[in-house]
Biopython code that builds the backbone (N, CA, C, O; Angstrom):
import numpy as np
from Bio.PDB.StructureBuilder import StructureBuilder

atoms = [
    (1, "MET", "N", (-42.160, 11.707, -11.562)),
    (1, "MET", "CA", (-41.063, 11.403, -10.658)),
    (1, "MET", "C", (-41.217, 9.992, -10.067)),
    (1, "MET", "O", (-40.227, 9.276, -9.918)),
    (2, "GLY", "N", (-42.432, 9.597, -9.737)),
    (2, "GLY", "CA", (-42.659, 8.300, -9.144)),
    (2, "GLY", "C", (-42.263, 7.151, -10.052)),
    (2, "GLY", "O", (-41.793, 6.115, -9.581)),
    (3, "GLN", "N", (-42.449, 7.330, -11.359)),
    (3, "GLN", "CA", (-42.108, 6.267, -12.298)),
    (3, "GLN", "C", (-40.605, 6.207, -12.550)),
    (3, "GLN", "O", (-40.085, 5.146, -12.896)),
    (4, "GLU", "N", (-39.902, 7.313, -12.387)),
    (4, "GLU", "CA", (-38.456, 7.327, -12.600)),
    (4, "GLU", "C", (-37.733, 6.459, -11.571)),
    (4, "GLU", "O", (-36.731, 5.822, -11.896)),
    (5, "GLN", "N", (-38.218, 6.430, -10.366)),
    (5, "GLN", "CA", (-37.571, 5.654, -9.314)),
    (5, "GLN", "C", (-37.515, 4.168, -9.629)),
    (5, "GLN", "O", (-36.437, 3.581, -9.534)),
    (6, "PRO", "N", (-38.623, 3.527, -9.999)),
    (6, "PRO", "CA", (-38.542, 2.098, -10.329)),
    (6, "PRO", "C", (-37.608, 1.834, -11.516)),
    (6, "PRO", "O", (-36.859, 0.857, -11.508)),
    (7, "GLU", "N", (-37.650, 2.694, -12.529)),
    (7, "GLU", "CA", (-36.762, 2.524, -13.678)),
    (7, "GLU", "C", (-35.304, 2.674, -13.267)),
    (7, "GLU", "O", (-34.433, 1.931, -13.721)),
    (8, "ARG", "N", (-35.060, 3.632, -12.415)),
    (8, "ARG", "CA", (-33.691, 3.851, -11.937)),
    (8, "ARG", "C", (-33.212, 2.656, -11.116)),
    (8, "ARG", "O", (-32.059, 2.239, -11.234)),
    (9, "ARG", "N", (-34.078, 2.118, -10.303)),
    (9, "ARG", "CA", (-33.712, 0.940, -9.502)),
    (9, "ARG", "C", (-33.382, -0.252, -10.386)),
    (9, "ARG", "O", (-32.441, -0.996, -10.112)),
    (10, "VAL", "N", (-34.156, -0.428, -11.439)),
    (10, "VAL", "CA", (-33.890, -1.519, -12.371)),
    (10, "VAL", "C", (-32.531, -1.308, -13.037)),
    (10, "VAL", "O", (-31.742, -2.246, -13.155)),
    (11, "GLN", "N", (-32.262, -0.088, -13.467)),
    (11, "GLN", "CA", (-30.973, 0.219, -14.090)),
    (11, "GLN", "C", (-29.823, -0.031, -13.121)),
    (11, "GLN", "O", (-28.789, -0.580, -13.501)),
    (12, "GLN", "N", (-30.008, 0.375, -11.873)),
    (12, "GLN", "CA", (-28.963, 0.160, -10.874)),
    (12, "GLN", "C", (-28.732, -1.327, -10.650)),
    (12, "GLN", "O", (-27.583, -1.751, -10.518)),
    (13, "ARG", "N", (-29.784, -2.126, -10.602)),
    (13, "ARG", "CA", (-29.633, -3.571, -10.436)),
    (13, "ARG", "C", (-28.916, -4.186, -11.629)),
    (13, "ARG", "O", (-28.053, -5.049, -11.471)),
    (14, "GLU", "N", (-29.281, -3.737, -12.817)),
    (14, "GLU", "CA", (-28.618, -4.238, -14.025)),
    (14, "GLU", "C", (-27.138, -3.877, -14.023)),
    (14, "GLU", "O", (-26.288, -4.707, -14.345)),
    (15, "TRP", "N", (-26.835, -2.630, -13.657)),
    (15, "TRP", "CA", (-25.448, -2.178, -13.591)),
    (15, "TRP", "C", (-24.663, -3.001, -12.572)),
    (15, "TRP", "O", (-23.535, -3.417, -12.836)),
    (16, "ARG", "N", (-25.260, -3.229, -11.422)),
    (16, "ARG", "CA", (-24.600, -4.025, -10.380)),
    (16, "ARG", "C", (-24.322, -5.439, -10.880)),
    (16, "ARG", "O", (-23.241, -5.982, -10.650)),
    (17, "THR", "N", (-25.284, -6.025, -11.554)),
    (17, "THR", "CA", (-25.098, -7.370, -12.102)),
    (17, "THR", "C", (-23.968, -7.388, -13.118)),
    (17, "THR", "O", (-23.135, -8.294, -13.100)),
    (18, "GLU", "N", (-23.930, -6.413, -13.994)),
    (18, "GLU", "CA", (-22.858, -6.322, -14.996)),
    (18, "GLU", "C", (-21.495, -6.186, -14.317)),
    (18, "GLU", "O", (-20.527, -6.831, -14.719)),
    (19, "MET", "N", (-21.430, -5.345, -13.288)),
    (19, "MET", "CA", (-20.171, -5.127, -12.576)),
    (19, "MET", "C", (-19.720, -6.415, -11.880)),
    (19, "MET", "O", (-18.550, -6.790, -11.961)),
    (20, "LEU", "N", (-20.636, -7.079, -11.207)),
    (20, "LEU", "CA", (-20.283, -8.323, -10.517)),
    (20, "LEU", "C", (-19.860, -9.408, -11.505)),
    (20, "LEU", "O", (-18.946, -10.183, -11.226)),
    (21, "ASP", "N", (-20.522, -9.462, -12.654)),
    (21, "ASP", "CA", (-20.130, -10.418, -13.685)),
    (21, "ASP", "C", (-18.716, -10.123, -14.188)),
    (21, "ASP", "O", (-17.929, -11.040, -14.421)),
    (22, "ALA", "N", (-18.403, -8.838, -14.351)),
    (22, "ALA", "CA", (-17.063, -8.449, -14.807)),
    (22, "ALA", "C", (-16.011, -8.828, -13.766)),
    (22, "ALA", "O", (-14.921, -9.278, -14.119)),
    (23, "ILE", "N", (-16.331, -8.648, -12.502)),
    (23, "ILE", "CA", (-15.397, -9.020, -11.434)),
    (23, "ILE", "C", (-15.240, -10.540, -11.385)),
    (23, "ILE", "O", (-14.131, -11.050, -11.223)),
    (24, "ASP", "N", (-16.345, -11.252, -11.524)),
    (24, "ASP", "CA", (-16.292, -12.718, -11.523)),
    (24, "ASP", "C", (-15.471, -13.264, -12.683)),
    (24, "ASP", "O", (-14.890, -14.344, -12.577)),
    (25, "ALA", "N", (-15.419, -12.535, -13.780)),
    (25, "ALA", "CA", (-14.672, -12.977, -14.960)),
    (25, "ALA", "C", (-13.156, -12.834, -14.797)),
    (25, "ALA", "O", (-12.387, -13.381, -15.587)),
    (26, "LEU", "N", (-12.737, -12.101, -13.778)),
    (26, "LEU", "CA", (-11.300, -11.924, -13.538)),
    (26, "LEU", "C", (-10.677, -13.232, -13.056)),
    (26, "LEU", "O", (-11.358, -14.097, -12.506)),
    (27, "GLY", "N", (-9.381, -13.355, -13.272)),
    (27, "GLY", "CA", (-8.654, -14.466, -12.682)),
    (27, "GLY", "C", (-8.635, -14.299, -11.169)),
    (27, "GLY", "O", (-8.873, -13.205, -10.655)),
    (28, "GLU", "N", (-8.356, -15.366, -10.470)),
    (28, "GLU", "CA", (-8.447, -15.340, -9.005)),
    (28, "GLU", "C", (-7.586, -14.256, -8.359)),
    (28, "GLU", "O", (-8.065, -13.529, -7.489)),
    (29, "LYS", "N", (-6.334, -14.138, -8.767)),
    (29, "LYS", "CA", (-5.439, -13.162, -8.139)),
    (29, "LYS", "C", (-5.934, -11.731, -8.316)),
    (29, "LYS", "O", (-5.814, -10.906, -7.409)),
    (30, "HIS", "N", (-6.487, -11.445, -9.482)),
    (30, "HIS", "CA", (-7.004, -10.101, -9.739)),
    (30, "HIS", "C", (-8.328, -9.876, -9.025)),
    (30, "HIS", "O", (-8.584, -8.789, -8.506)),
    (31, "ARG", "N", (-9.160, -10.896, -9.001)),
    (31, "ARG", "CA", (-10.449, -10.790, -8.316)),
    (31, "ARG", "C", (-10.245, -10.563, -6.813)),
    (31, "ARG", "O", (-10.946, -9.756, -6.203)),
    (32, "VAL", "N", (-9.295, -11.267, -6.232)),
    (32, "VAL", "CA", (-9.051, -11.134, -4.792)),
    (32, "VAL", "C", (-8.626, -9.713, -4.437)),
    (32, "VAL", "O", (-9.129, -9.152, -3.464)),
    (33, "VAL", "N", (-7.713, -9.116, -5.205)),
    (33, "VAL", "CA", (-7.279, -7.752, -4.863)),
    (33, "VAL", "C", (-8.422, -6.758, -5.020)),
    (33, "VAL", "O", (-8.524, -5.809, -4.243)),
    (34, "VAL", "N", (-9.275, -6.960, -6.005)),
    (34, "VAL", "CA", (-10.419, -6.061, -6.184)),
    (34, "VAL", "C", (-11.367, -6.176, -4.998)),
    (34, "VAL", "O", (-11.827, -5.166, -4.466)),
    (35, "VAL", "N", (-11.657, -7.388, -4.589)),
    (35, "VAL", "CA", (-12.557, -7.589, -3.454)),
    (35, "VAL", "C", (-11.961, -6.998, -2.180)),
    (35, "VAL", "O", (-12.656, -6.312, -1.431)),
    (36, "LEU", "N", (-10.695, -7.257, -1.935)),
    (36, "LEU", "CA", (-10.062, -6.727, -0.723)),
    (36, "LEU", "C", (-9.992, -5.204, -0.746)),
    (36, "LEU", "O", (-10.194, -4.557, 0.282)),
    (37, "ARG", "N", (-9.709, -4.633, -1.906)),
    (37, "ARG", "CA", (-9.556, -3.178, -2.004)),
    (37, "ARG", "C", (-10.893, -2.458, -1.959)),
    (37, "ARG", "O", (-11.078, -1.537, -1.163)),
    (38, "TYR", "N", (-11.819, -2.866, -2.801)),
    (38, "TYR", "CA", (-13.038, -2.086, -2.985)),
    (38, "TYR", "C", (-14.222, -2.562, -2.147)),
    (38, "TYR", "O", (-15.152, -1.792, -1.908)),
    (39, "TYR", "N", (-14.203, -3.801, -1.702)),
    (39, "TYR", "CA", (-15.301, -4.287, -0.871)),
    (39, "TYR", "C", (-14.914, -4.357, 0.597)),
    (39, "TYR", "O", (-15.714, -4.025, 1.471)),
    (40, "ALA", "N", (-13.686, -4.790, 0.869)),
    (40, "ALA", "CA", (-13.233, -4.862, 2.259)),
    (40, "ALA", "C", (-12.594, -3.549, 2.703)),
    (40, "ALA", "O", (-12.392, -3.327, 3.897)),
    (41, "GLY", "N", (-12.273, -2.674, 1.738)),
    (41, "GLY", "CA", (-11.716, -1.361, 2.073)),
    (41, "GLY", "C", (-10.278, -1.395, 2.558)),
    (41, "GLY", "O", (-9.828, -0.472, 3.238)),
    (42, "MET", "N", (-9.555, -2.453, 2.214)),
    (42, "MET", "CA", (-8.166, -2.571, 2.668)),
    (42, "MET", "C", (-7.255, -1.672, 1.837)),
    (42, "MET", "O", (-7.518, -1.410, 0.663)),
    (43, "SER", "N", (-6.187, -1.209, 2.466)),
    (43, "SER", "CA", (-5.176, -0.429, 1.751)),
    (43, "SER", "C", (-4.302, -1.378, 0.935)),
    (43, "SER", "O", (-4.308, -2.590, 1.153)),
    (44, "ASN", "N", (-3.556, -0.814, -0.001)),
    (44, "ASN", "CA", (-2.640, -1.640, -0.786)),
    (44, "ASN", "C", (-1.634, -2.345, 0.117)),
    (44, "ASN", "O", (-1.281, -3.501, -0.120)),
    (45, "GLU", "N", (-1.180, -1.656, 1.136)),
    (45, "GLU", "CA", (-0.222, -2.235, 2.076)),
    (45, "GLU", "C", (-0.831, -3.420, 2.823)),
    (45, "GLU", "O", (-0.182, -4.450, 3.005)),
    (46, "GLU", "N", (-2.081, -3.264, 3.252)),
    (46, "GLU", "CA", (-2.760, -4.351, 3.956)),
    (46, "GLU", "C", (-2.974, -5.558, 3.031)),
    (46, "GLU", "O", (-2.843, -6.708, 3.452)),
    (47, "ILE", "N", (-3.300, -5.277, 1.786)),
    (47, "ILE", "CA", (-3.497, -6.360, 0.821)),
    (47, "ILE", "C", (-2.185, -7.098, 0.591)),
    (47, "ILE", "O", (-2.157, -8.328, 0.546)),
    (48, "ALA", "N", (-1.097, -6.343, 0.444)),
    (48, "ALA", "CA", (0.217, -6.960, 0.226)),
    (48, "ALA", "C", (0.574, -7.868, 1.401)),
    (48, "ALA", "O", (1.081, -8.974, 1.210)),
    (49, "GLU", "N", (0.308, -7.400, 2.594)),
    (49, "GLU", "CA", (0.607, -8.203, 3.783)),
    (49, "GLU", "C", (-0.280, -9.450, 3.827)),
    (49, "GLU", "O", (0.201, -10.548, 4.110)),
    (50, "THR", "N", (-1.564, -9.280, 3.549)),
    (50, "THR", "CA", (-2.505, -10.397, 3.577)),
    (50, "THR", "C", (-2.160, -11.451, 2.538)),
    (50, "THR", "O", (-2.233, -12.650, 2.806)),
    (51, "MET", "N", (-1.782, -10.989, 1.341)),
    (51, "MET", "CA", (-1.493, -11.910, 0.243)),
    (51, "MET", "C", (-0.027, -12.340, 0.207)),
    (51, "MET", "O", (0.379, -13.150, -0.626)),
    (52, "ASN", "N", (0.755, -11.780, 1.127)),
    (52, "ASN", "CA", (2.175, -12.109, 1.211)),
    (52, "ASN", "C", (2.886, -11.888, -0.134)),
    (52, "ASN", "O", (3.562, -12.775, -0.656)),
    (53, "CYS", "N", (2.707, -10.672, -0.673)),
    (53, "CYS", "CA", (3.368, -10.325, -1.928)),
    (53, "CYS", "C", (3.793, -8.853, -1.874)),
    (53, "CYS", "O", (3.299, -8.102, -1.033)),
    (54, "PRO", "N", (4.697, -8.437, -2.753)),
    (54, "PRO", "CA", (5.145, -7.045, -2.763)),
    (54, "PRO", "C", (3.999, -6.081, -3.094)),
    (54, "PRO", "O", (3.052, -6.436, -3.796)),
    (55, "ILE", "N", (4.109, -4.878, -2.582)),
    (55, "ILE", "CA", (3.067, -3.880, -2.829)),
    (55, "ILE", "C", (2.976, -3.543, -4.321)),
    (55, "ILE", "O", (1.893, -3.238, -4.821)),
    (56, "GLY", "N", (4.095, -3.595, -5.026)),
    (56, "GLY", "CA", (4.077, -3.351, -6.463)),
    (56, "GLY", "C", (3.211, -4.363, -7.201)),
    (56, "GLY", "O", (2.553, -4.032, -8.188)),
    (57, "THR", "N", (3.218, -5.586, -6.715)),
    (57, "THR", "CA", (2.380, -6.634, -7.305)),
    (57, "THR", "C", (0.908, -6.317, -7.076)),
    (57, "THR", "O", (0.081, -6.499, -7.970)),
    (58, "VAL", "N", (0.587, -5.850, -5.892)),
    (58, "VAL", "CA", (-0.797, -5.473, -5.582)),
    (58, "VAL", "C", (-1.239, -4.347, -6.512)),
    (58, "VAL", "O", (-2.312, -4.415, -7.111)),
    (59, "ARG", "N", (-0.412, -3.318, -6.629)),
    (59, "ARG", "CA", (-0.752, -2.184, -7.505)),
    (59, "ARG", "C", (-0.957, -2.642, -8.945)),
    (59, "ARG", "O", (-1.901, -2.220, -9.613)),
    (60, "SER", "N", (-0.070, -3.502, -9.410)),
    (60, "SER", "CA", (-0.167, -4.010, -10.776)),
    (60, "SER", "C", (-1.455, -4.806, -10.975)),
    (60, "SER", "O", (-2.137, -4.653, -11.988)),
    (61, "ARG", "N", (-1.776, -5.640, -10.019)),
    (61, "ARG", "CA", (-2.991, -6.454, -10.134)),
    (61, "ARG", "C", (-4.244, -5.591, -10.117)),
    (61, "ARG", "O", (-5.191, -5.850, -10.861)),
    (62, "ILE", "N", (-4.254, -4.570, -9.276)),
    (62, "ILE", "CA", (-5.399, -3.660, -9.239)),
    (62, "ILE", "C", (-5.535, -2.945, -10.582)),
    (62, "ILE", "O", (-6.635, -2.836, -11.124)),
    (63, "PHE", "N", (-4.420, -2.461, -11.114)),
    (63, "PHE", "CA", (-4.438, -1.768, -12.398)),
    (63, "PHE", "C", (-4.973, -2.689, -13.492)),
    (63, "PHE", "O", (-5.872, -2.315, -14.246)),
    (64, "ARG", "N", (-4.419, -3.882, -13.570)),
    (64, "ARG", "CA", (-4.836, -4.822, -14.619)),
    (64, "ARG", "C", (-6.289, -5.265, -14.437)),
    (64, "ARG", "O", (-7.009, -5.461, -15.416)),
    (65, "ALA", "N", (-6.708, -5.418, -13.199)),
    (65, "ALA", "CA", (-8.104, -5.789, -12.933)),
    (65, "ALA", "C", (-9.046, -4.679, -13.381)),
    (65, "ALA", "O", (-10.077, -4.943, -13.999)),
    (66, "ARG", "N", (-8.690, -3.450, -13.069)),
    (66, "ARG", "CA", (-9.531, -2.325, -13.489)),
    (66, "ARG", "C", (-9.603, -2.217, -14.996)),
    (66, "ARG", "O", (-10.662, -1.923, -15.551)),
    (67, "GLU", "N", (-8.489, -2.452, -15.662)),
    (67, "GLU", "CA", (-8.466, -2.435, -17.128)),
    (67, "GLU", "C", (-9.375, -3.526, -17.687)),
    (67, "GLU", "O", (-10.131, -3.281, -18.628)),
    (68, "ALA", "N", (-9.308, -4.711, -17.123)),
    (68, "ALA", "CA", (-10.129, -5.827, -17.585)),
    (68, "ALA", "C", (-11.614, -5.557, -17.335)),
    (68, "ALA", "O", (-12.456, -5.866, -18.179)),
    (69, "ILE", "N", (-11.926, -4.989, -16.190)),
    (69, "ILE", "CA", (-13.312, -4.649, -15.875)),
    (69, "ILE", "C", (-13.821, -3.590, -16.847)),
    (69, "ILE", "O", (-14.938, -3.695, -17.354)),
    (70, "ALA", "N", (-13.010, -2.580, -17.107)),
    (70, "ALA", "CA", (-13.405, -1.530, -18.045)),
    (70, "ALA", "C", (-13.670, -2.110, -19.433)),
    (70, "ALA", "O", (-14.632, -1.733, -20.101)),
    (71, "GLU", "N", (-12.813, -3.021, -19.853)),
    (71, "GLU", "CA", (-12.987, -3.658, -21.163)),
    (71, "GLU", "C", (-14.286, -4.474, -21.195)),
    (71, "GLU", "O", (-15.018, -4.446, -22.184)),
    (72, "GLU", "N", (-14.556, -5.181, -20.133)),
    (72, "GLU", "CA", (-15.762, -6.004, -20.044)),
    (72, "GLU", "C", (-17.026, -5.129, -20.044)),
    (72, "GLU", "O", (-18.058, -5.515, -20.593)),
    (73, "LEU", "N", (-16.927, -3.958, -19.426)),
    (73, "LEU", "CA", (-18.091, -3.071, -19.306)),
    (73, "LEU", "C", (-18.205, -2.074, -20.460)),
    (73, "LEU", "O", (-19.171, -1.313, -20.525)),
    (74, "ARG", "N", (-17.232, -2.071, -21.369)),
    (74, "ARG", "CA", (-17.244, -1.109, -22.475)),
    (74, "ARG", "C", (-18.589, -1.061, -23.206)),
    (74, "ARG", "O", (-19.088, 0.035, -23.458)),
    (75, "PRO", "N", (-19.196, -2.198, -23.558)),
    (75, "PRO", "CA", (-20.499, -2.123, -24.242)),
    (75, "PRO", "C", (-21.592, -1.478, -23.377)),
    (75, "PRO", "O", (-22.452, -0.759, -23.887)),
    (76, "VAL", "N", (-21.549, -1.739, -22.094)),
    (76, "VAL", "CA", (-22.544, -1.182, -21.181)),
    (76, "VAL", "C", (-22.343, 0.322, -21.018)),
    (76, "VAL", "O", (-23.308, 1.083, -20.955)),
    (77, "LEU", "N", (-21.083, 0.739, -20.952)),
    (77, "LEU", "CA", (-20.766, 2.147, -20.750)),
    (77, "LEU", "C", (-20.764, 2.950, -22.040)),
    (77, "LEU", "O", (-20.722, 4.180, -22.014)),
    (78, "SER", "N", (-20.809, 2.253, -23.165)),
    (78, "SER", "CA", (-20.763, 2.898, -24.478)),
    (78, "SER", "C", (-19.527, 3.785, -24.635)),
    (78, "SER", "O", (-19.622, 4.916, -25.112)),
    (79, "THR", "N", (-18.377, 3.266, -24.234)),
    (79, "THR", "CA", (-17.140, 4.014, -24.383)),
    (79, "THR", "C", (-16.319, 3.435, -25.523)),
    (79, "THR", "O", (-16.516, 2.293, -25.938)),
    (80, "THR", "N", (-15.402, 4.241, -26.014)),
    (80, "THR", "CA", (-14.523, 3.788, -27.081)),
    (80, "THR", "C", (-13.264, 3.180, -26.491)),
    (80, "THR", "O", (-12.994, 3.326, -25.299)),
    (81, "LYS", "N", (-12.502, 2.503, -27.321)),
    (81, "LYS", "CA", (-11.293, 1.788, -26.883)),
    (81, "LYS", "C", (-10.285, 2.737, -26.229)),
    (81, "LYS", "O", (-9.584, 2.338, -25.299)),
    (82, "ASP", "N", (-10.202, 3.985, -26.700)),
    (82, "ASP", "CA", (-9.214, 4.935, -26.171)),
    (82, "ASP", "C", (-9.674, 5.626, -24.880)),
    (82, "ASP", "O", (-8.919, 6.403, -24.295)),
    (83, "LYS", "N", (-10.892, 5.353, -24.438)),
    (83, "LYS", "CA", (-11.424, 5.962, -23.229)),
    (83, "LYS", "C", (-11.814, 4.875, -22.254)),
    (83, "LYS", "O", (-12.618, 4.001, -22.577)),
    (84, "ARG", "N", (-11.245, 4.926, -21.058)),
    (84, "ARG", "CA", (-11.480, 3.862, -20.081)),
    (84, "ARG", "C", (-12.885, 3.904, -19.506)),
    (84, "ARG", "O", (-13.564, 2.877, -19.503)),
    (85, "TRP", "N", (-13.335, 5.011, -19.033)),
    (85, "TRP", "CA", (-14.625, 5.074, -18.350)),
    (85, "TRP", "C", (-15.546, 6.008, -19.070)),
    (85, "TRP", "O", (-16.687, 6.198, -18.648)),
]
sb = StructureBuilder()
sb.init_structure("model")
sb.init_model(0)
sb.init_chain("A")
sb.init_seg("    ")
for serial, (resi, resn, name, xyz) in enumerate(atoms, 1):
    if name == "N":
        sb.init_residue(resn, " ", resi, " ")
    sb.init_atom(name, np.array(xyz, "f"), 0.0, 1.0, " ", f" {name:<3s}", serial, name[0])
structure = sb.get_structure()
C-alpha cells in the first residue's frame, strides 16, 4: 500500500500536466470560458455577463472546448473516436 501512494501521486501529477497542456492549447476565447467555469466556478450566466456575450455563445464555447480537450487527451485516456471520455 505504501508504494501505491507515490505511484498514484506521480500519475495524478502527470494527468494534471496533460490536462493543463490541453487547456493551454485552446484558443483564448475557449480557454477563458473553461477557466471561468471550472476553476473560478462561475455559472454560464455569470460568464456571459463577464464576457459581454450571449449565454448561447458561452454554452457553445464550453462545448467546443470540452470536445477539443477530449480530443487532445484521447491518447492519455485510451478512448476511441466515438467515445468522448
